[in-house]
C-alpha positions as CSV (number, residue, x, y, z in Angstrom):
1,M,-77.1,140.4,136.5
2,S,-74.2,140.0,139.0
3,G,-73.2,138.3,142.2
4,D,-71.5,135.4,143.9
5,F,-72.1,132.3,141.7
6,N,-70.2,129.9,143.8
7,K,-71.8,126.6,143.0
8,L,-74.2,127.6,140.2
9,D,-73.9,126.4,136.6
10,C,-74.1,129.7,134.7
11,S,-74.0,128.3,131.2
12,K,-77.9,128.6,131.0
13,F,-77.5,132.4,131.3
14,E,-75.3,132.5,128.3
15,I,-76.9,129.8,126.2
16,D,-80.6,130.3,126.9
17,F,-80.7,134.0,127.5
18,G,-77.8,135.3,125.4
19,L,-76.0,137.0,128.2
20,T,-72.2,137.5,128.3
21,Q,-70.1,137.0,131.4
22,I,-67.5,139.8,131.5
23,V,-65.4,139.1,134.6
24,T,-62.2,137.4,133.5
25,Q,-59.9,137.7,136.6
26,A,-60.1,135.6,139.8
27,T,-62.3,137.1,142.5
28,H,-61.8,134.5,145.2
29,G,-58.5,132.6,145.4
30,R,-57.8,131.4,141.8
31,S,-61.5,131.1,140.9
32,I,-64.0,133.5,139.3
33,L,-66.9,133.3,141.7
34,D,-68.2,136.9,141.4
35,K,-69.6,137.3,137.9
36,C,-71.5,139.9,135.9
37,F,-73.7,138.8,133.0
38,I,-74.8,141.5,130.5
39,N,-76.7,141.6,127.3
40,R,-74.8,144.5,125.7
41,P,-71.1,144.0,125.9
42,D,-70.6,146.9,123.5
43,L,-71.6,149.3,126.3
44,Y,-68.8,148.3,128.6
45,N,-65.2,149.5,128.4
46,S,-63.3,147.7,131.2
47,V,-63.6,145.3,134.1
48,N,-61.1,145.4,136.9
49,V,-60.8,143.1,139.9
50,I,-59.5,145.0,142.9
51,T,-58.9,144.5,146.6
52,S,-62.1,144.9,148.5
53,L,-62.6,147.8,150.9
54,I,-64.4,145.6,153.4
55,S,-63.2,142.5,155.3
56,T,-64.0,139.6,152.9
57,K,-62.3,136.7,151.1
58,H,-63.7,138.0,147.8
59,K,-62.3,140.8,145.7
60,A,-64.4,143.6,144.4
61,V,-65.3,144.0,140.7
62,L,-65.2,147.5,139.1
63,I,-66.9,147.8,135.8
64,K,-66.6,150.9,133.6
65,T,-69.0,151.8,130.9
66,R,-67.9,153.5,127.7
67,D,-66.8,157.1,127.8
68,D,-69.0,160.1,126.9
69,N,-67.0,160.6,123.7
70,E,-67.5,157.1,122.4
71,D,-70.4,156.5,120.0
72,V,-72.6,153.4,120.6
73,E,-75.0,152.1,118.1
74,V,-78.5,151.6,119.4
75,N,-81.3,150.4,117.1
76,G,-79.4,151.3,114.0
77,S,-78.4,154.9,115.0
78,N,-75.4,156.3,116.9
79,T,-75.7,157.8,120.3
80,R,-73.4,159.0,123.0
81,N,-73.2,157.0,126.2
82,G,-72.4,158.6,129.5
83,A,-69.5,156.9,131.4
84,R,-70.3,155.3,134.7
85,N,-68.4,153.2,137.1
86,I,-70.2,150.2,138.7
87,L,-68.8,148.6,141.8
88,L,-69.8,145.1,142.7
89,Q,-68.8,143.8,146.1
90,T,-69.7,140.7,148.0
91,N,-69.9,140.4,151.8
92,S,-69.3,136.6,151.8
Protein backbone atom coordinates (compact mmCIF):
# COMPACT_ATOMS: atom_id res chain seq x y z
CA MET A 1 0.00 0.00 0.00
CA SER A 2 1.52 3.33 -0.96
CA GLY A 3 0.71 6.99 -1.33
CA ASP A 4 0.80 10.46 0.19
CA PHE A 5 0.13 9.99 3.92
CA ASN A 6 0.36 13.68 4.81
CA LYS A 7 -1.78 13.89 7.95
CA LEU A 8 -2.59 10.24 8.59
CA ASP A 9 -1.31 8.34 11.63
CA CYS A 10 0.18 5.28 9.95
CA SER A 11 1.12 3.36 13.11
CA LYS A 12 -2.09 1.29 12.78
CA PHE A 13 -0.79 -0.22 9.53
CA GLU A 14 2.36 -1.42 11.25
CA ILE A 15 0.88 -2.45 14.61
CA ASP A 16 -2.50 -3.90 13.63
CA PHE A 17 -1.68 -5.28 10.18
CA GLY A 18 2.04 -6.11 10.50
CA LEU A 19 3.08 -3.96 7.54
CA THR A 20 6.54 -2.40 7.23
CA GLN A 21 7.06 1.15 5.93
CA ILE A 22 10.15 1.06 3.65
CA VAL A 23 10.66 4.70 2.56
CA THR A 24 13.38 6.23 4.77
CA GLN A 25 14.32 9.42 2.88
CA ALA A 26 12.40 12.70 2.79
CA THR A 27 9.90 12.94 -0.07
CA HIS A 28 8.57 16.46 0.58
CA GLY A 29 10.87 19.05 2.13
CA ARG A 30 12.39 17.31 5.16
CA SER A 31 9.40 15.00 5.74
CA ILE A 32 8.51 11.50 4.60
CA LEU A 33 4.97 12.01 3.32
CA ASP A 34 5.03 9.49 0.48
CA LYS A 35 5.20 6.04 2.05
CA CYS A 36 5.06 2.42 0.98
CA PHE A 37 3.81 -0.27 3.38
CA ILE A 38 4.61 -3.90 2.58
CA ASN A 39 4.11 -7.28 4.23
CA ARG A 40 7.23 -8.98 2.80
CA PRO A 41 10.34 -6.76 3.26
CA ASP A 42 12.51 -9.73 2.25
CA LEU A 43 11.28 -9.35 -1.35
CA TYR A 44 12.60 -5.79 -1.77
CA ASN A 45 16.19 -4.82 -2.44
CA SER A 46 16.31 -1.02 -2.44
CA VAL A 47 14.25 2.14 -2.10
CA ASN A 48 15.46 5.38 -3.70
CA VAL A 49 13.89 8.83 -3.52
CA ILE A 50 14.52 10.73 -6.76
CA THR A 51 13.55 14.04 -8.35
CA SER A 52 10.12 13.74 -9.90
CA LEU A 53 9.68 13.84 -13.67
CA ILE A 54 6.51 15.89 -13.31
CA SER A 55 5.94 19.32 -11.76
CA THR A 56 5.26 18.60 -8.08
CA LYS A 57 6.61 19.49 -4.64
CA HIS A 58 6.96 15.77 -3.89
CA LYS A 59 9.83 13.53 -4.94
CA ALA A 60 9.27 10.19 -6.64
CA VAL A 61 9.99 6.88 -4.90
CA LEU A 62 11.67 4.08 -6.85
CA ILE A 63 11.44 0.63 -5.26
CA LYS A 64 13.44 -2.30 -6.61
CA THR A 65 12.58 -5.91 -5.92
CA ARG A 66 15.26 -8.56 -5.45
CA ASP A 67 17.25 -9.70 -8.49
CA ASP A 68 16.50 -12.85 -10.50
CA ASN A 69 19.61 -14.51 -9.06
CA GLU A 70 18.60 -14.06 -5.43
CA ASP A 71 16.76 -16.86 -3.67
CA VAL A 72 13.72 -15.95 -1.59
CA GLU A 73 12.10 -18.32 0.90
CA VAL A 74 8.36 -18.75 0.33
CA ASN A 75 6.41 -21.16 2.55
CA GLY A 76 9.54 -23.01 3.62
CA SER A 77 11.09 -23.49 0.16
CA ASN A 78 13.49 -21.38 -1.90
CA THR A 79 12.33 -19.80 -5.13
CA ARG A 80 13.75 -17.28 -7.60
CA ASN A 81 12.18 -13.85 -7.69
CA GLY A 82 12.12 -11.80 -10.90
CA ALA A 83 13.48 -8.27 -10.42
CA ARG A 84 11.05 -5.41 -10.95
CA ASN A 85 11.24 -1.66 -10.57
CA ILE A 86 8.23 0.06 -9.06
CA LEU A 87 7.84 3.83 -9.44
CA LEU A 88 5.57 5.68 -7.02
CA GLN A 89 4.82 9.28 -7.94
CA THR A 90 2.37 11.78 -6.48
CA ASN A 91 0.74 14.65 -8.37
CA SER A 92 0.14 16.71 -5.22
